[in-house]
C-alpha positions as CSV (number, residue, x, y, z in Angstrom):
1,M,-0.4,0.0,0.0
2,V,0.9,3.6,-0.7
3,D,1.5,4.4,3.1
4,D,4.0,1.8,3.6
5,T,6.4,3.8,1.2
6,S,9.7,4.6,2.3
7,D,9.2,8.3,1.1
8,L,5.9,8.9,3.0
9,V,7.4,7.4,6.4
10,A,10.2,9.9,6.0
11,L,7.6,12.9,5.6
12,R,5.8,11.8,8.3
13,Q,8.5,11.7,10.4
14,R,9.9,15.0,9.4
15,I,6.2,16.4,9.9
16,D,6.7,15.1,13.5
17,Q,10.2,16.9,14.0
18,V,8.5,19.8,12.9
19,D,5.4,19.7,15.5
20,Q,7.9,19.0,18.0
21,R,10.0,22.1,17.1
22,L,6.7,24.2,17.0
23,L,5.2,23.0,20.4
24,E,8.5,23.8,22.0
25,L,8.3,27.6,20.4
26,I,4.7,28.0,21.3
27,S,5.4,26.9,25.1
28,E,8.3,29.2,24.9
29,R,5.9,32.2,23.9
30,A,3.6,31.2,26.4
31,R,6.2,31.4,29.2
32,C,7.2,34.7,27.8
33,A,3.7,35.9,28.1
34,Q,3.9,35.0,31.4
35,D,7.1,37.0,32.1
36,V,5.1,39.9,30.7
37,A,2.2,39.5,32.9
38,A,4.9,39.4,36.0
39,V,6.5,42.7,35.1
40,K,3.2,44.6,34.5
41,A,1.8,43.4,37.7
42,K,5.1,44.7,39.5
43,S,5.1,48.0,37.6
44,G,1.3,48.5,38.2
45,D,0.7,48.4,34.5
46,P,-3.1,46.8,33.9
47,A,-2.8,47.0,30.2
48,Y,-2.9,43.4,29.1
49,Y,-4.3,43.8,25.9
50,R,-2.7,46.3,23.4
51,P,-4.4,46.4,20.2
52,E,-1.7,48.4,18.7
53,R,1.0,45.8,19.3
54,E,-0.8,43.1,18.2
55,A,-1.8,44.8,15.1
56,Q,2.0,45.4,14.4
57,V,2.5,41.4,15.2
58,L,0.0,40.3,12.6
59,R,1.1,42.9,9.9
60,S,4.7,41.7,10.5
61,V,4.0,38.0,10.3
62,M,2.0,38.7,6.9
63,A,4.8,40.6,5.4
64,R,7.5,37.8,6.5
65,N,4.9,35.2,5.1
66,Q,6.7,33.2,2.2
67,G,3.7,30.5,1.7
68,P,2.6,28.5,1.0
69,L,-0.4,29.4,3.1
70,S,-1.9,32.4,2.5
71,D,-1.1,35.9,4.7
72,E,-4.5,36.0,6.1
73,E,-4.3,32.3,7.2
74,V,-1.0,32.6,8.6
75,A,-2.3,35.7,10.4
76,R,-5.2,33.4,11.8
77,L,-3.0,30.8,13.3
78,F,-1.0,33.5,15.0
79,R,-3.9,35.2,16.3
80,E,-5.3,32.1,18.3
81,I,-1.7,31.7,19.7
82,M,-1.6,35.2,20.6
83,S,-5.1,35.1,22.4
84,A,-4.2,31.7,24.3
85,C,-1.0,33.4,25.3
86,L,-2.8,36.7,26.3
87,A,-5.5,34.6,28.3
88,L,-2.5,33.3,30.6
89,E,-1.7,37.1,31.6
90,E,-5.4,38.2,32.0
91,P,-8.5,36.4,29.9
92,V,-10.4,39.5,27.5
93,R,-13.7,39.8,28.4
94,V,-15.9,40.6,25.3
95,A,-19.3,41.7,25.2
96,F,-21.0,41.2,21.6
97,L,-24.4,42.1,20.1
98,G,-25.8,38.4,20.0
99,P,-27.5,36.1,20.4
100,E,-24.5,33.3,19.7
101,G,-24.3,32.1,16.1
102,T,-24.4,36.2,14.8
103,F,-21.8,37.6,12.3
104,T,-20.8,39.8,15.1
105,Q,-19.9,36.9,17.2
106,E,-17.9,35.8,14.3
107,A,-16.1,39.1,14.3
108,A,-15.5,39.0,17.9
109,L,-13.6,35.8,17.5
110,K,-11.6,36.7,14.3
111,H,-10.3,39.6,16.6
112,F,-9.8,38.5,20.0
113,G,-9.7,34.6,19.6
114,H,-11.3,31.5,20.8
115,S,-9.3,32.2,24.2
116,A,-11.0,35.4,24.8
117,L,-14.5,35.4,27.0
118,S,-17.2,36.0,25.2
119,Q,-21.0,37.2,26.4
120,P,-23.8,37.6,23.6
121,L,-26.2,40.6,24.8
122,A,-29.8,41.4,23.3
123,A,-29.1,45.0,21.7
124,I,-26.1,47.5,20.7
125,D,-26.9,49.9,23.7
126,E,-26.8,46.8,26.2
127,V,-23.1,46.2,24.6
128,F,-22.0,49.7,25.4
129,R,-23.6,49.9,29.0
130,E,-21.6,46.6,30.0
131,V,-18.0,48.2,28.6
132,Q,-19.2,51.4,30.4
133,A,-19.9,49.5,33.8
134,G,-16.5,47.5,33.4
135,A,-18.4,44.3,33.0
136,A,-16.9,43.4,29.9
137,S,-13.4,44.6,28.9
138,Y,-14.1,45.6,25.4
139,G,-17.4,45.2,23.1
140,V,-17.9,44.3,19.4
141,V,-20.7,45.8,17.6
142,P,-21.4,46.6,13.5
143,I,-21.2,49.9,12.3
144,E,-21.5,49.6,8.3
145,N,-22.6,47.1,5.6
146,S,-21.0,47.4,2.0
147,T,-24.1,46.8,0.6
148,E,-26.9,48.3,3.3
149,G,-24.9,51.2,4.7
150,V,-24.4,52.0,8.1
151,V,-26.0,50.7,11.5
152,N,-27.4,53.9,13.0
153,H,-28.1,52.2,16.5
154,T,-24.4,52.0,16.9
155,L,-23.8,55.8,15.9
156,D,-26.6,57.0,18.4
157,S,-25.0,55.0,21.2
158,F,-21.8,56.7,20.4
159,I,-23.5,59.9,21.2
160,E,-25.1,58.7,24.3
161,Q,-22.0,57.1,25.8
162,P,-18.2,58.3,26.2
163,L,-16.8,55.2,24.8
164,K,-13.6,55.0,22.6
165,I,-13.1,53.0,19.5
166,V,-9.9,50.9,19.7
167,G,-10.1,48.5,16.6
168,E,-12.2,47.2,13.9
169,V,-12.7,44.4,12.1
170,E,-14.0,43.7,8.4
171,L,-15.7,40.6,7.7
172,R,-16.5,39.1,4.3
173,I,-20.3,38.2,5.0
174,H,-21.8,35.1,3.1
175,H,-25.5,34.2,3.4
176,H,-26.9,30.8,2.9
177,L,-30.1,29.3,2.6
178,L,-30.8,26.9,5.8
179,V,-33.4,24.4,6.4
180,G,-33.9,21.9,9.7
181,S,-33.8,18.3,9.6
182,N,-37.5,18.4,9.4
183,T,-38.2,20.9,6.7
184,R,-40.2,20.3,3.5
185,V,-38.0,21.8,1.1
186,D,-40.7,21.5,-1.8
187,N,-43.0,23.2,0.3
188,I,-41.1,26.6,2.1
189,T,-43.5,29.4,2.4
190,R,-41.6,31.6,4.6
191,V,-37.9,32.9,5.1
192,Y,-36.8,34.1,8.6
193,S,-33.6,36.2,8.6
194,H,-32.6,39.8,10.2
195,A,-33.7,42.6,8.2
196,Q,-30.1,43.7,6.6
197,S,-29.4,40.1,5.7
198,L,-33.0,39.9,3.9
199,A,-32.0,43.2,1.9
200,Q,-28.7,41.6,1.2
201,C,-30.1,38.8,-0.7
202,R,-33.1,40.9,-2.2
203,K,-32.2,39.9,-5.6
204,W,-31.7,36.2,-5.1
205,L,-35.3,35.8,-3.2
206,D,-36.8,37.8,-6.1
207,A,-35.6,35.4,-8.3
208,N,-35.8,32.3,-6.8
209,L,-38.3,32.3,-3.8
210,P,-40.7,35.3,-5.1
211,A,-43.8,33.8,-3.5
212,V,-42.3,33.1,-0.1
213,E,-42.8,35.6,2.8
214,R,-40.0,37.2,4.1
215,V,-40.0,37.7,8.1
216,A,-37.5,39.9,9.7
217,L,-36.4,38.8,13.1
218,S,-33.9,40.4,15.5
219,S,-30.9,38.4,14.5
220,N,-29.9,35.6,12.0
221,A,-29.1,33.4,14.7
222,E,-32.9,33.7,16.0
223,A,-33.8,32.9,12.5
224,A,-31.9,29.8,12.6
225,R,-33.3,28.8,15.8
226,R,-36.7,29.2,14.7
227,V,-36.2,27.0,11.8
228,Q,-35.5,23.8,14.1
229,G,-39.0,23.5,15.1
230,E,-40.7,24.2,11.7
231,W,-41.6,22.3,8.7
232,N,-42.6,25.1,6.3
233,S,-39.7,27.5,7.0
234,A,-36.2,28.2,6.1
235,A,-33.4,30.9,7.3
236,I,-31.0,32.9,6.1
237,A,-27.7,32.8,8.4
238,G,-24.2,32.1,8.0
239,D,-21.6,28.9,8.5
240,M,-21.8,29.7,12.4
241,A,-25.4,29.7,12.9
242,E,-25.5,26.6,10.4
243,Q,-23.5,24.5,12.8
244,L,-24.9,25.9,16.0
245,Y,-28.6,24.8,15.1
246,G,-27.8,21.8,13.1
247,L,-29.1,23.1,10.1
248,T,-28.2,22.1,6.6
249,K,-27.3,24.5,3.4
250,L,-30.1,24.2,0.9
251,K,-28.5,27.1,-0.9
252,N,-24.6,28.8,-0.7
253,N,-23.8,32.2,-0.7
254,I,-27.0,33.6,-2.2
255,E,-26.1,37.3,-1.4
256,D,-26.5,39.7,-4.0
257,R,-22.9,41.2,-3.9
258,P,-20.3,38.8,-4.2
259,D,-18.2,41.6,-2.2
260,N,-20.8,42.0,0.4
261,S,-18.7,43.0,3.9
262,T,-19.5,44.1,7.2
263,R,-17.4,46.2,9.3
264,F,-17.3,45.8,13.0
265,L,-15.9,48.3,15.7
266,I,-14.4,47.3,19.0
267,I,-14.9,49.7,21.8
268,G,-13.3,50.4,25.0
269,T,-12.2,53.0,27.7
270,E,-8.9,53.5,26.8
271,D,-6.8,55.8,24.0
272,V,-4.9,53.3,21.8
273,P,-1.0,54.5,20.7
274,A,0.0,54.8,17.1
275,S,0.4,51.3,15.4
276,G,1.6,52.7,12.2
277,D,-1.4,52.1,9.9
278,D,-4.2,53.7,11.7
279,K,-7.9,55.5,11.7
280,T,-9.2,58.2,13.4
281,S,-13.3,58.4,14.0
282,I,-14.7,61.6,15.4
283,I,-18.4,63.0,16.1
284,V,-18.3,66.8,15.5
285,S,-21.5,69.2,16.3
286,A,-21.5,71.9,13.9
287,H,-23.1,75.6,14.0
288,N,-26.3,75.6,12.0
289,E,-25.4,78.1,9.8
290,P,-24.5,78.3,6.0
291,G,-21.4,76.8,4.6
292,A,-20.9,75.1,8.0
293,L,-20.4,71.8,6.4
294,Y,-17.7,73.4,4.0
295,R,-15.9,75.2,6.8
296,L,-15.7,71.7,8.8
297,L,-14.2,69.6,6.0
298,E,-11.7,72.4,4.7
299,P,-8.9,71.8,7.2
300,F,-8.9,68.0,6.2
301,G,-8.2,69.0,2.6
302,V,-5.7,71.6,3.5
303,Q,-3.9,68.8,5.6
304,N,-4.4,66.5,2.7
305,I,-6.2,64.0,5.0
306,D,-8.1,61.0,3.5
307,L,-11.7,60.8,4.7
308,T,-13.0,57.4,4.5
309,R,-16.2,58.0,5.7
310,V,-18.8,61.0,6.8
311,E,-22.3,60.2,8.1
312,T,-24.7,62.6,9.1
313,R,-27.3,62.0,12.4
314,P,-29.9,64.2,14.3
315,S,-28.8,65.8,17.2
316,R,-30.0,65.2,20.4
317,N,-30.1,68.6,21.4
318,A,-32.0,70.6,19.2
319,K,-34.7,70.0,16.5
320,W,-33.2,70.3,12.8
321,T,-29.6,70.2,13.9
322,Y,-27.2,67.2,12.9
323,V,-24.0,65.8,14.1
324,F,-21.4,64.5,11.8
325,F,-19.4,61.2,12.4
326,I,-16.3,61.1,10.2
327,D,-13.8,58.7,9.6
328,F,-10.3,59.3,8.2
329,A,-6.8,57.4,7.9
330,G,-4.0,58.2,10.3
331,H,-3.8,58.7,14.0
332,H,-4.8,61.8,15.9
333,S,-1.1,62.1,17.2
334,E,0.3,63.1,14.0
335,P,1.1,66.5,13.8
336,H,-0.8,67.1,10.4
337,I,-3.7,65.4,11.8
338,A,-3.4,67.4,15.3
339,A,-3.2,70.7,13.4
340,A,-6.1,69.9,11.1
341,L,-8.4,68.9,14.6
342,K,-7.4,71.9,16.1
343,E,-8.6,74.0,12.8
344,V,-11.8,72.4,13.1
345,R,-12.3,72.4,17.1
346,A,-12.3,76.5,16.3
347,R,-15.0,76.1,13.7
348,V,-17.6,73.9,15.2
349,A,-19.5,73.9,18.3
350,E,-18.0,70.6,19.8
351,L,-15.5,67.8,18.6
352,R,-15.0,64.8,20.3
353,I,-12.4,62.1,19.2
354,L,-13.9,58.5,19.4
355,G,-10.5,57.1,19.1
356,S,-7.5,56.6,16.7
357,Y,-7.1,52.7,16.2
358,P,-5.2,50.2,14.0
359,R,-6.5,49.8,10.7
360,A,-8.1,46.4,10.5
361,V,-5.5,43.6,9.6
362,L,-7.8,40.5,9.2
């Protein structure tokens, strides 16, 4: 048999030797993490998780990768090693928009790894309150989808809570049509999903299930859970919900746009030092007068700062007044950005820096 060839035996022995070296190096890294924890405890430094440091490590790993594994796959492997080592120092407590099986949980695991202690919460504002109260170290909330746009509840929560943005995650979103073991696939009369997911699959549903009722629920995970007990329904959800609730894919990747992605924010309470490739988010309340938006944006143009997003939300202070959410490339400590923000602050009613944070690596 092929398994008995000398070449295969030699290759397996070589793999065993490599595995042994990997184990020794991972154990050495874990001991270094324990030493770091001891030094921090002695110095009184409470910051076990450093977003800028982790982003730098992952970027370095991807830059030095020579294959055959892809840069992203190698970074994911290192992310899990880093997550396990960090848990030896201090497990990171992460709240996310639940329930379990949502894309937000997938984003939390992608960013923090599986060694983090994660907690699902029912609403975005609950995630903010959990972090503000100190019950969770960080929170993960959706901010925008490439197809359906911004998540207004997240923007409004930033208006109401004094939290910081400490990181971001970009997640490629694949939607699947899922059915349960008792589903009669020839007689599906309704499809459950979150309203955003139904919108992201609108064209596919129009073409393939035009007569089927579309029912919006609080989450894709709730849609998957409900399908378990019904014979005439299907759910639109992702891989995590499929596995968690024991469903089967009837159709793969039914999203209308092949590049469908969602951006998530990591919220916390601390400022993040520059990592070398950062973004900054601010909230600005402008004076209600002609030319206010132009005067607000002009300093960014003068300093050649790349604006990546500008959103408007109604102000809580007065009728028909608005606040602007602005994202741009760079860290607020950089001289040209500090100069632009100083000029903007002099022209508006209020400016608040939500945070400067590493650009999404994975």
